[in-house]
MMTF fields as JSON, N, C-alpha, C and O atoms, coordinates in Angstrom:
{
  "mmtfVersion": "1.0.0",
  "mmtfProducer": "UNKNOWN",
  "numBonds": 475,
  "numAtoms": 476,
  "numGroups": 119,
  "numChains": 1,
  "numModels": 1,
  "chainsPerModel": [1],
  "groupsPerChain": [119],
  "chainIdList": ["A"],
  "bondAtomList": [4, 2, 8, 6, 12, 10, 16, 14, 20, 18, 24, 22, 28, 26, 32, 30, 36, 34, 40, 38, 44, 42, 48, 46, 52, 50, 56, 54, 60, 58, 64, 62, 68, 66, 72, 70, 76, 74, 80, 78, 84, 82, 88, 86, 92, 90, 96, 94, 100, 98, 104, 102, 108, 106, 112, 110, 116, 114, 120, 118, 124, 122, 128, 126, 132, 130, 136, 134, 140, 138, 144, 142, 148, 146, 152, 150, 156, 154, 160, 158, 164, 162, 168, 166, 172, 170, 176, 174, 180, 178, 184, 182, 188, 186, 192, 190, 196, 194, 200, 198, 204, 202, 208, 206, 212, 210, 216, 214, 220, 218, 224, 222, 228, 226, 232, 230, 236, 234, 240, 238, 244, 242, 248, 246, 252, 250, 256, 254, 260, 258, 264, 262, 268, 266, 272, 270, 276, 274, 280, 278, 284, 282, 288, 286, 292, 290, 296, 294, 300, 298, 304, 302, 308, 306, 312, 310, 316, 314, 320, 318, 324, 322, 328, 326, 332, 330, 336, 334, 340, 338, 344, 342, 348, 346, 352, 350, 356, 354, 360, 358, 364, 362, 368, 366, 372, 370, 376, 374, 380, 378, 384, 382, 388, 386, 392, 390, 396, 394, 400, 398, 404, 402, 408, 406, 412, 410, 416, 414, 420, 418, 424, 422, 428, 426, 432, 430, 436, 434, 440, 438, 444, 442, 448, 446, 452, 450, 456, 454, 460, 458, 464, 462, 468, 466, 472, 470],
  "bondOrderList": [1, 1, 1, 1, 1, 1, 1, 1, 1, 1, 1, 1, 1, 1, 1, 1, 1, 1, 1, 1, 1, 1, 1, 1, 1, 1, 1, 1, 1, 1, 1, 1, 1, 1, 1, 1, 1, 1, 1, 1, 1, 1, 1, 1, 1, 1, 1, 1, 1, 1, 1, 1, 1, 1, 1, 1, 1, 1, 1, 1, 1, 1, 1, 1, 1, 1, 1, 1, 1, 1, 1, 1, 1, 1, 1, 1, 1, 1, 1, 1, 1, 1, 1, 1, 1, 1, 1, 1, 1, 1, 1, 1, 1, 1, 1, 1, 1, 1, 1, 1, 1, 1, 1, 1, 1, 1, 1, 1, 1, 1, 1, 1, 1, 1, 1, 1, 1, 1],
  "groupList": [{"groupName": "MET", "atomNameList": ["N", "CA", "C", "O"], "elementList": ["N", "C", "C", "O"], "formalChargeList": [0, 0, 0, 0], "bondAtomList": [1, 0, 2, 1, 3, 2], "bondOrderList": [1, 1, 2], "singleLetterCode": "M", "chemCompType": "L-PEPTIDE LINKING"}, {"groupName": "LEU", "atomNameList": ["N", "CA", "C", "O"], "elementList": ["N", "C", "C", "O"], "formalChargeList": [0, 0, 0, 0], "bondAtomList": [1, 0, 2, 1, 3, 2], "bondOrderList": [1, 1, 2], "singleLetterCode": "L", "chemCompType": "L-PEPTIDE LINKING"}, {"groupName": "GLY", "atomNameList": ["N", "CA", "C", "O"], "elementList": ["N", "C", "C", "O"], "formalChargeList": [0, 0, 0, 0], "bondAtomList": [1, 0, 2, 1, 3, 2], "bondOrderList": [1, 1, 2], "singleLetterCode": "G", "chemCompType": "PEPTIDE LINKING"}, {"groupName": "ALA", "atomNameList": ["N", "CA", "C", "O"], "elementList": ["N", "C", "C", "O"], "formalChargeList": [0, 0, 0, 0], "bondAtomList": [1, 0, 2, 1, 3, 2], "bondOrderList": [1, 1, 2], "singleLetterCode": "A", "chemCompType": "L-PEPTIDE LINKING"}, {"groupName": "PRO", "atomNameList": ["N", "CA", "C", "O"], "elementList": ["N", "C", "C", "O"], "formalChargeList": [0, 0, 0, 0], "bondAtomList": [1, 0, 2, 1, 3, 2], "bondOrderList": [1, 1, 2], "singleLetterCode": "P", "chemCompType": "L-PEPTIDE LINKING"}, {"groupName": "GLU", "atomNameList": ["N", "CA", "C", "O"], "elementList": ["N", "C", "C", "O"], "formalChargeList": [0, 0, 0, 0], "bondAtomList": [1, 0, 2, 1, 3, 2], "bondOrderList": [1, 1, 2], "singleLetterCode": "E", "chemCompType": "L-PEPTIDE LINKING"}, {"groupName": "HIS", "atomNameList": ["N", "CA", "C", "O"], "elementList": ["N", "C", "C", "O"], "formalChargeList": [0, 0, 0, 0], "bondAtomList": [1, 0, 2, 1, 3, 2], "bondOrderList": [1, 1, 2], "singleLetterCode": "H", "chemCompType": "L-PEPTIDE LINKING"}, {"groupName": "ASP", "atomNameList": ["N", "CA", "C", "O"], "elementList": ["N", "C", "C", "O"], "formalChargeList": [0, 0, 0, 0], "bondAtomList": [1, 0, 2, 1, 3, 2], "bondOrderList": [1, 1, 2], "singleLetterCode": "D", "chemCompType": "L-PEPTIDE LINKING"}, {"groupName": "ARG", "atomNameList": ["N", "CA", "C", "O"], "elementList": ["N", "C", "C", "O"], "formalChargeList": [0, 0, 0, 0], "bondAtomList": [1, 0, 2, 1, 3, 2], "bondOrderList": [1, 1, 2], "singleLetterCode": "R", "chemCompType": "L-PEPTIDE LINKING"}, {"groupName": "VAL", "atomNameList": ["N", "CA", "C", "O"], "elementList": ["N", "C", "C", "O"], "formalChargeList": [0, 0, 0, 0], "bondAtomList": [1, 0, 2, 1, 3, 2], "bondOrderList": [1, 1, 2], "singleLetterCode": "V", "chemCompType": "L-PEPTIDE LINKING"}, {"groupName": "SER", "atomNameList": ["N", "CA", "C", "O"], "elementList": ["N", "C", "C", "O"], "formalChargeList": [0, 0, 0, 0], "bondAtomList": [1, 0, 2, 1, 3, 2], "bondOrderList": [1, 1, 2], "singleLetterCode": "S", "chemCompType": "L-PEPTIDE LINKING"}, {"groupName": "ILE", "atomNameList": ["N", "CA", "C", "O"], "elementList": ["N", "C", "C", "O"], "formalChargeList": [0, 0, 0, 0], "bondAtomList": [1, 0, 2, 1, 3, 2], "bondOrderList": [1, 1, 2], "singleLetterCode": "I", "chemCompType": "L-PEPTIDE LINKING"}, {"groupName": "GLN", "atomNameList": ["N", "CA", "C", "O"], "elementList": ["N", "C", "C", "O"], "formalChargeList": [0, 0, 0, 0], "bondAtomList": [1, 0, 2, 1, 3, 2], "bondOrderList": [1, 1, 2], "singleLetterCode": "Q", "chemCompType": "L-PEPTIDE LINKING"}, {"groupName": "TRP", "atomNameList": ["N", "CA", "C", "O"], "elementList": ["N", "C", "C", "O"], "formalChargeList": [0, 0, 0, 0], "bondAtomList": [1, 0, 2, 1, 3, 2], "bondOrderList": [1, 1, 2], "singleLetterCode": "W", "chemCompType": "L-PEPTIDE LINKING"}, {"groupName": "THR", "atomNameList": ["N", "CA", "C", "O"], "elementList": ["N", "C", "C", "O"], "formalChargeList": [0, 0, 0, 0], "bondAtomList": [1, 0, 2, 1, 3, 2], "bondOrderList": [1, 1, 2], "singleLetterCode": "T", "chemCompType": "L-PEPTIDE LINKING"}, {"groupName": "TYR", "atomNameList": ["N", "CA", "C", "O"], "elementList": ["N", "C", "C", "O"], "formalChargeList": [0, 0, 0, 0], "bondAtomList": [1, 0, 2, 1, 3, 2], "bondOrderList": [1, 1, 2], "singleLetterCode": "Y", "chemCompType": "L-PEPTIDE LINKING"}, {"groupName": "LYS", "atomNameList": ["N", "CA", "C", "O"], "elementList": ["N", "C", "C", "O"], "formalChargeList": [0, 0, 0, 0], "bondAtomList": [1, 0, 2, 1, 3, 2], "bondOrderList": [1, 1, 2], "singleLetterCode": "K", "chemCompType": "L-PEPTIDE LINKING"}, {"groupName": "ASN", "atomNameList": ["N", "CA", "C", "O"], "elementList": ["N", "C", "C", "O"], "formalChargeList": [0, 0, 0, 0], "bondAtomList": [1, 0, 2, 1, 3, 2], "bondOrderList": [1, 1, 2], "singleLetterCode": "N", "chemCompType": "L-PEPTIDE LINKING"}, {"groupName": "CYS", "atomNameList": ["N", "CA", "C", "O"], "elementList": ["N", "C", "C", "O"], "formalChargeList": [0, 0, 0, 0], "bondAtomList": [1, 0, 2, 1, 3, 2], "bondOrderList": [1, 1, 2], "singleLetterCode": "C", "chemCompType": "L-PEPTIDE LINKING"}],
  "groupTypeList": [0, 1, 1, 2, 3, 4, 4, 5, 2, 6, 4, 7, 1, 8, 5, 9, 3, 4, 7, 2, 5, 10, 1, 11, 2, 11, 7, 7, 9, 8, 12, 9, 1, 1, 13, 14, 8, 15, 3, 4, 14, 12, 3, 8, 15, 8, 9, 9, 9, 11, 2, 4, 2, 5, 8, 1, 10, 8, 5, 3, 14, 10, 9, 1, 1, 16, 10, 1, 5, 5, 3, 4, 17, 15, 0, 3, 15, 1, 1, 6, 3, 8, 2, 4, 5, 6, 1, 1, 7, 14, 11, 8, 10, 8, 18, 11, 3, 8, 13, 14, 3, 4, 3, 13, 9, 3, 6, 1, 7, 5, 8, 2, 9, 5, 2, 7, 5, 8, 3],
  "groupIdList": [1, 2, 3, 4, 5, 6, 7, 8, 9, 10, 11, 12, 13, 14, 15, 16, 17, 18, 19, 20, 21, 22, 23, 24, 25, 26, 27, 28, 29, 30, 31, 32, 33, 34, 35, 36, 37, 38, 39, 40, 41, 42, 43, 44, 45, 46, 47, 48, 49, 50, 51, 52, 53, 54, 55, 56, 57, 58, 59, 60, 61, 62, 63, 64, 65, 66, 67, 68, 69, 70, 71, 72, 73, 74, 75, 76, 77, 78, 79, 80, 81, 82, 83, 84, 85, 86, 87, 88, 89, 90, 91, 92, 93, 94, 95, 96, 97, 98, 99, 100, 101, 102, 103, 104, 105, 106, 107, 108, 109, 110, 111, 112, 113, 114, 115, 116, 117, 118, 119],
  "secStructList": [7, 7, 1, 1, 1, 7, 7, 6, 6, 7, 6, 6, 7, 3, 3, 7, 7, 7, 7, 1, 1, 1, 7, 7, 7, 2, 2, 2, 2, 2, 2, 2, 6, 6, 6, 6, 6, 1, 7, 7, 1, 1, 1, 1, 1, 7, 7, 3, 3, 3, 7, 7, 6, 6, 6, 7, 7, 1, 2, 2, 2, 2, 2, 2, 2, 2, 2, 6, 6, 1, 7, 7, 6, 6, 7, 7, 3, 3, 3, 7, 7, 1, 1, 6, 6, 1, 1, 7, 2, 2, 2, 2, 6, 6, 1, 7, 7, 7, 7, 7, 2, 2, 2, 2, 6, 2, 2, 2, 2, 6, 6, 6, 7, 7, 6, 6, 6, 6, 7],
  "xCoordList": [4.956, 5.669, 5.508, 5.414, 5.572, 4.886, 5.969, 5.532, 7.08, 8.269, 8.804, 9.114, 9.061, 9.755, 11.304, 12.174, 11.637, 12.999, 13.385, 12.657, 14.821, 14.631, 14.352, 15.149, 12.812, 13.337, 14.689, 14.99, 15.244, 16.495, 16.326, 15.234, 17.105, 17.414, 16.502, 17.213, 15.429, 14.312, 13.831, 13.348, 14.124, 13.222, 11.959, 11.746, 10.839, 9.858, 9.528, 9.005, 9.803, 9.323, 9.647, 10.616, 8.567, 9.005, 7.786, 6.721, 9.015, 8.726, 8.7, 9.392, 6.997, 6.813, 6.724, 5.975, 7.67, 7.221, 8.352, 9.276, 7.241, 7.953, 9.599, 10.605, 9.456, 10.39, 11.092, 11.62, 10.713, 11.257, 10.176, 9.47, 9.558, 8.441, 7.426, 6.328, 7.556, 6.95, 5.498, 5.472, 4.927, 3.505, 4.194, 5.233, 2.996, 3.703, 3.361, 2.144, 4.294, 3.041, 2.151, 1.938, 1.61, 1.107, 1.893, 1.599, 3.426, 4.736, 5.131, 5.937, 4.441, 5.504, 4.803, 5.155, 3.719, 2.377, 2.36, 2.075, 2.706, 2.379, 3.771, 3.726, 4.77, 6.205, 5.973, 6.625, 5.342, 5.284, 4.431, 4.669, 3.192, 2.546, 2.548, 1.741, 3.64, 4.305, 5.42, 5.653, 5.919, 6.588, 5.237, 5.29, 4.044, 3.469, 2.789, 1.654, 3.239, 2.803, 2.925, 2.034, 4.487, 4.973, 4.567, 3.846, 5.275, 4.429, 5.693, 6.214, 6.208, 7.001, 8.223, 8.223, 8.93, 10.227, 11.257, 12.396, 11.217, 11.205, 10.568, 10.803, 9.431, 8.687, 7.221, 7.201, 6.173, 5.103, 3.928, 3.321, 4.046, 3.528, 4.855, 5.981, 4.113, 5.167, 4.353, 3.154, 5.159, 4.422, 5.542, 6.498, 4.431, 4.636, 3.893, 2.8, 5.49, 4.894, 4.897, 5.795, 2.932, 2.892, 3.179, 3.37, 3.132, 2.386, 3.832, 4.706, 3.682, 2.546, 1.79, 2.21, 0.029, -1.083, -1.36, -2.266, -1.063, -1.581, -0.869, -1.221, 0.376, 1.042, 0.483, 0.166, 0.577, -0.436, -1.134, -1.902, -0.996, -1.363, -3.581, -4.371, -4.023, -5.244, -5.258, -5.856, -3.822, -3.974, -3.384, -3.601, -2.643, -1.139, -3.157, -3.472, -3.753, -4.585, -6.232, -7.099, -6.08, -7.151, -5.815, -6.123, -5.132, -4.551, -4.205, -4.179, -3.965, -3.58, -5.371, -5.738, -5.881, -7.937, -8.132, -8.501, -7.774, -7.781, -7.092, -7.587, -6.176, -4.608, -5.372, -5.215, -6.035, -6.296, -7.721, -8.213, -8.144, -10.174, -9.751, -10.237, -8.176, -7.872, -6.399, -5.71, -5.846, -5.261, -4.218, -3.47, -4.116, -3.961, -3.416, -3.041, -3.364, -3.836, -2.076, -1.784, -1.379, 0.542, 1.144, 2.316, -0.325, 0.079, -0.475, -1.246, 0.269, -0.188, 0.323, 1.167, -0.295, -0.135, -0.058, -0.81, 0.892, 0.785, 0.994, 1.863, -0.418, -0.347, -0.769, -1.958, 0.315, 0.907, 0.075, 0.345, -0.606, -0.68, -0.613, -0.477, -0.821, -0.646, -2.111, -2.349, -3.151, -4.36, -5.673, -5.558, -6.626, -7.416, -8.134, -8.599, -8.173, -9.208, -8.054, -8.269, -7.072, -6.224, -6.648, -6.995, -6.722, -7.298, -8.526, -9.406, -8.975, -10.394, -10.524, -9.804, -11.717, -12.869, -12.701, -13.086, -12.193, -12.844, -11.219, -10.886, -10.729, -8.585, -9.304, -9.529, -9.883, -10.426, -10.677, -10.057, -12.266, -12.697, -12.222, -13.03, -11.113, -10.071, -9.304, -8.865, -9.152, -7.986, -8.656, -9.796, -7.482, -7.663, -6.873, -5.644, -7.747, -7.257, -6.406, -7.17, -5.059, -4.793, -3.107, -2.019, -4.167, -3.241, -2.222, -2.128, -1.077, 0.421, -0.142, -1.267, 0.927, 0.675, 0.345, -0.736, 1.861, 1.252, 0.256, -0.244, -0.552, -2.103, -3.402, -4.533, -3.295, -4.372, -4.011, -4.884, -2.785, -2.722, -3.373, -3.901, -3.126, -4.12, -4.743, -5.105, -5.294, -7.276, -7.877, -9.0, -7.35, -7.848, -8.169, -9.153, -6.874, -6.766, -8.166, -8.873, -7.934, -9.287, -10.367, -10.759, -10.857, -12.387, -12.149, -12.999, -10.799, -10.826, -10.902, -11.048, -10.951, -12.082, -10.162, -9.594, -9.59, -8.874, -9.24, -10.317, -8.2, -8.485, -9.147, -9.018, -9.712, -10.065, -10.584, -10.543, -11.033, -11.812, -10.297, -9.662, -9.98, -8.628, -7.024, -6.162, -7.609, -6.883, -7.369, -7.773],
  "yCoordList": [15.838, 14.627, 14.527, 15.377, 12.596, 12.659, 12.308, 12.454, 11.945, 12.274, 13.302, 13.636, 14.038, 16.174, 15.454, 16.033, 13.994, 14.352, 12.769, 11.787, 12.993, 11.426, 10.09, 9.656, 9.16, 7.539, 6.733, 6.281, 6.864, 6.089, 5.402, 5.517, 4.866, 4.646, 5.668, 6.366, 6.105, 6.909, 5.731, 4.598, 6.39, 5.819, 5.866, 5.581, 6.467, 5.741, 5.694, 6.634, 4.551, 4.167, 2.744, 2.614, 1.34, 0.243, -0.117, 0.259, -1.118, -2.07, -3.523, -4.234, -3.492, -5.538, -5.623, -5.125, -6.359, -7.157, -8.881, -9.502, -8.799, -9.874, -10.659, -10.213, -11.861, -12.535, -13.596, -14.708, -12.39, -13.54, -13.906, -12.917, -14.998, -15.326, -15.426, -15.082, -15.956, -16.203, -15.262, -14.266, -15.183, -14.802, -13.156, -13.032, -12.44, -12.024, -12.167, -11.985, -12.916, -13.604, -12.756, -11.565, -14.424, -13.056, -12.122, -11.027, -13.244, -13.03, -11.493, -10.714, -11.256, -9.856, -8.854, -8.284, -8.972, -7.98, -7.775, -6.723, -8.929, -8.939, -7.584, -6.996, -7.576, -7.819, -6.086, -5.255, -5.886, -4.329, -3.684, -2.518, -4.499, -3.661, -3.361, -2.719, -4.008, -4.076, -2.618, -2.204, -2.135, -1.257, -0.197, 0.65, -0.061, 1.087, 1.113, 1.569, 0.812, 0.507, 1.993, 2.637, 2.459, 3.682, 5.155, 5.065, 6.302, 7.167, 7.191, 6.086, 8.156, 8.604, 9.593, 10.442, 8.882, 8.895, 10.605, 10.623, 11.649, 12.071, 13.317, 14.486, 12.066, 12.502, 12.32, 11.748, 12.893, 13.586, 12.366, 12.358, 11.306, 9.882, 9.457, 9.944, 7.92, 6.162, 6.166, 6.445, 5.77, 5.456, 3.28, 2.661, 3.181, 1.728, 1.535, 1.83, 0.663, 0.189, -0.397, -1.043, -1.367, -2.481, -2.951, -2.194, -4.245, -4.246, -5.331, -5.63, -5.724, -5.694, -6.501, -7.511, -5.805, -6.296, -7.074, -7.568, -7.826, -9.285, -10.309, -11.438, -10.018, -10.725, -11.721, -12.897, -10.534, -10.874, -11.951, -12.293, -13.026, -13.534, -14.028, -13.111, -14.999, -14.398, -13.474, -12.529, -14.901, -15.276, -12.804, -12.319, -12.375, -11.222, -9.635, -8.518, -10.691, -10.068, -9.484, -8.638, -10.106, -10.212, -9.158, -8.015, -9.484, -8.954, -7.014, -6.164, -6.655, -5.971, -5.041, -3.987, -5.947, -5.406, -4.47, -3.312, -5.203, -4.979, -3.82, -3.093, -3.758, -2.503, -1.235, -0.15, -1.209, -0.173, 0.593, 1.689, -0.504, 0.039, 0.997, 2.116, 0.29, 1.015, 0.956, -0.064, 2.676, 3.247, 3.995, 4.421, 4.146, 5.959, 6.859, 6.412, 7.883, 9.017, 9.678, 10.734, 9.038, 8.888, 7.845, 7.563, 7.344, 6.017, 6.755, 7.704, 5.891, 6.303, 4.736, 3.99, 4.567, 3.149, 3.591, 4.468, 2.918, 3.298, 1.184, 0.39, 1.042, 0.099, -0.358, -0.283, -0.984, -0.577, -2.623, -3.751, -2.366, -3.357, -2.758, -1.607, -4.482, -4.086, -3.741, -3.702, -3.481, -2.33, -2.859, -4.033, -2.318, -2.261, -3.641, -4.234, -4.277, -5.219, -6.762, -7.934, -6.214, -7.348, -7.371, -8.486, -6.057, -6.37, -6.589, -5.937, -7.132, -7.3, -6.74, -5.742, -6.889, -5.209, -5.232, -4.08, -5.735, -4.572, -3.688, -2.654, -4.253, -3.191, -2.337, -1.269, -2.43, -1.422, -0.568, 0.494, -1.065, 0.214, 0.952, 1.337, 1.037, 1.486, 2.49, 3.497, 2.246, 2.831, 4.114, 4.479, 4.798, 6.506, 6.173, 6.198, 5.747, 4.977, 5.743, 6.429, 5.887, 6.597, 5.789, 5.294, 6.236, 5.738, 6.342, 7.354, 5.062, 5.899, 6.1, 5.7, 7.009, 6.696, 5.142, 4.558, 4.634, 3.112, 2.614, 2.186, 2.504, 1.729, 2.831, 2.348, 3.626, 4.963, 4.806, 5.214, 4.242, 4.538, 2.779, 2.257, 2.192, 0.366, 0.914, 1.207, 1.456, 1.35, 2.714, 3.145, 3.131, 4.116, 3.031, 2.836, 2.449, 1.161, 0.092, -0.304, -0.007, -0.357, -0.923, -2.076, 0.16, 1.303, 1.721, 2.451, 1.303, 2.673, 3.126, 3.277, 4.364, 5.545, 5.997, 4.983, 7.634, 7.636, 9.4, 9.849, 9.794, 10.652, 12.035, 11.691, 13.295, 14.424, 13.847, 14.518, 12.581, 12.179, 12.259, 13.157, 10.73, 10.567, 12.155, 12.215, 13.068, 14.101, 14.366, 15.388],
  "zCoordList": [1.372, 0.767, 2.912, 3.798, 2.867, 4.017, 5.081, 6.223, 5.028, 5.533, 5.66, 6.804, 4.723, 5.243, 5.336, 5.986, 4.561, 3.938, 3.157, 3.009, 2.749, 1.396, 2.07, 2.901, 1.613, 2.256, 3.001, 4.106, 1.717, 2.538, 3.971, 4.528, 4.441, 5.824, 6.31, 7.033, 6.318, 7.375, 8.687, 8.691, 9.384, 10.68, 11.45, 12.628, 10.121, 10.163, 8.983, 8.385, 8.482, 7.278, 6.668, 5.92, 7.096, 7.022, 5.233, 4.743, 4.917, 3.48, 4.207, 4.935, 3.288, 3.206, 1.619, 0.778, 1.59, 0.092, 0.273, 0.798, -0.679, -1.186, -1.243, -1.795, -0.527, -1.002, -2.23, -2.214, -3.452, -4.876, -5.231, -5.423, -5.463, -5.652, -4.862, -5.299, -3.406, -2.932, -2.196, -2.919, -1.688, -1.22, 0.507, 1.155, 0.47, 1.728, 2.275, 2.249, 4.034, 5.15, 6.191, 6.418, 6.876, 8.1, 9.078, 9.558, 9.262, 10.057, 9.333, 9.84, 8.134, 7.434, 8.576, 9.609, 7.844, 8.448, 9.877, 10.45, 10.427, 12.399, 13.272, 14.352, 12.205, 12.295, 12.089, 12.72, 11.488, 10.675, 11.66, 11.973, 12.329, 12.45, 14.168, 14.841, 14.525, 15.533, 16.075, 17.211, 14.727, 15.157, 15.051, 15.942, 14.16, 14.065, 15.687, 15.826, 16.385, 17.575, 18.15, 18.703, 17.842, 18.31, 17.02, 16.026, 17.486, 17.313, 16.246, 16.098, 15.56, 14.496, 15.729, 16.62, 15.097, 15.887, 14.534, 15.002, 13.423, 12.687, 11.771, 11.463, 11.518, 10.17, 11.176, 12.266, 10.566, 10.507, 11.319, 12.39, 9.993, 10.647, 10.514, 10.616, 10.138, 10.162, 8.991, 9.032, 7.622, 6.914, 6.874, 7.34, 6.003, 5.481, 4.008, 3.522, 3.44, 2.137, 2.157, 2.697, 1.052, 1.194, -0.559, -1.511, -0.542, -2.495, -2.753, -1.94, -4.094, -4.632, -3.821, -3.258, -3.72, -3.085, -3.495, -2.824, -4.61, -5.271, -5.04, -5.384, -4.345, -3.254, -1.935, -1.76, -1.192, -0.173, 0.013, -0.886, 1.661, 1.621, 2.236, 2.013, 2.712, 2.491, 4.506, 5.02, 5.141, 5.864, 7.221, 8.331, 5.839, 5.546, 5.229, 5.64, 4.326, 4.063, 5.186, 4.968, 5.936, 7.023, 8.277, 8.613, 8.529, 9.769, 9.33, 10.22, 7.738, 7.18, 7.454, 7.972, 6.906, 7.38, 8.276, 8.078, 9.672, 10.549, 11.21, 12.071, 10.821, 11.056, 10.232, 10.791, 9.207, 8.244, 8.822, 8.553, 9.738, 11.015, 11.451, 11.617, 11.79, 13.024, 12.872, 12.882, 12.674, 12.385, 12.674, 11.794, 13.463, 14.659, 13.638, 12.554, 13.88, 12.578, 12.514, 11.954, 13.012, 12.844, 11.46, 11.214, 10.574, 10.275, 8.811, 8.667, 7.763, 6.523, 5.874, 6.37, 4.905, 4.678, 3.007, 2.582, 2.145, 0.646, 0.449, 0.81, -0.352, -0.883, -2.047, -2.358, -2.976, -4.122, -5.126, -4.716, -6.039, -6.502, -8.336, -8.75, -9.365, -10.564, -10.913, -12.12, -10.058, -10.45, -9.493, -9.14, -9.13, -7.615, -7.693, -6.719, -9.596, -9.169, -9.053, -9.36, -8.59, -7.774, -6.34, -5.95, -5.151, -4.471, -3.664, -4.227, -2.715, -2.119, -2.164, -2.197, -2.214, -1.915, -1.163, -0.964, 0.353, 1.797, 1.747, 2.326, 1.159, 1.192, 0.372, 0.941, -1.094, -1.542, -0.996, -0.931, -0.171, 0.022, 1.495, 2.34, 1.585, 2.964, 2.244, 2.799, 1.116, 0.103, -0.02, 0.267, -0.604, -1.769, -2.779, -2.726, -4.045, -5.02, -6.08, -6.758, -6.489, -6.918, -7.743, -7.45, -9.13, -10.738, -11.376, -12.07, -10.794, -12.182, -13.314, -13.614, -14.32, -15.457, -15.842, -15.915, -16.089, -16.863, -16.877, -17.917, -15.204, -14.772, -15.447, -15.486, -15.729, -15.714, -17.756, -18.523, -18.279, -20.156, -20.258, -21.24, -18.971, -19.427, -19.75, -20.889, -17.917, -18.053, -19.076, -18.815, -19.832, -20.908, -22.162, -22.876, -22.061, -23.276, -23.668, -24.595, -22.211, -22.186, -22.211, -22.39, -21.981, -22.414, -23.689, -24.198, -24.568, -25.503, -25.682, -26.895, -24.667, -24.344, -26.125, -26.528, -26.816, -27.414, -28.542, -28.934, -28.674, -29.236, -27.77, -26.596, -28.058, -27.499, -25.979, -24.948, -26.072, -24.39, -23.775, -23.221, -24.176, -23.649, -22.874, -21.997, -24.024, -22.475, -22.665, -22.111]
}
């Protein structure tokens, strides 16, 4: 666990998400990046949860990319999306991908994987 405590109200956790059907804009990402300049107050890491990734505006993606390249060692970014194909290659190349069960099942279905191979 990155925070060492429940996430609700944790001072070292921030979320960047769109309002309603809008995109995640550059100002949303810049605001949280100001917060990332400071070391964690209670946990080992400062954690930023961003997503859905496919809702990042082009400008927000550019700012996020720069921050991923220059992230201090106390930062952890969790970027979620419907699938890796919904993110720019430059963002994906700087991430460690983890599939959740629904996404993995859909991935196997798309490729026609069945039976023993699926297990």
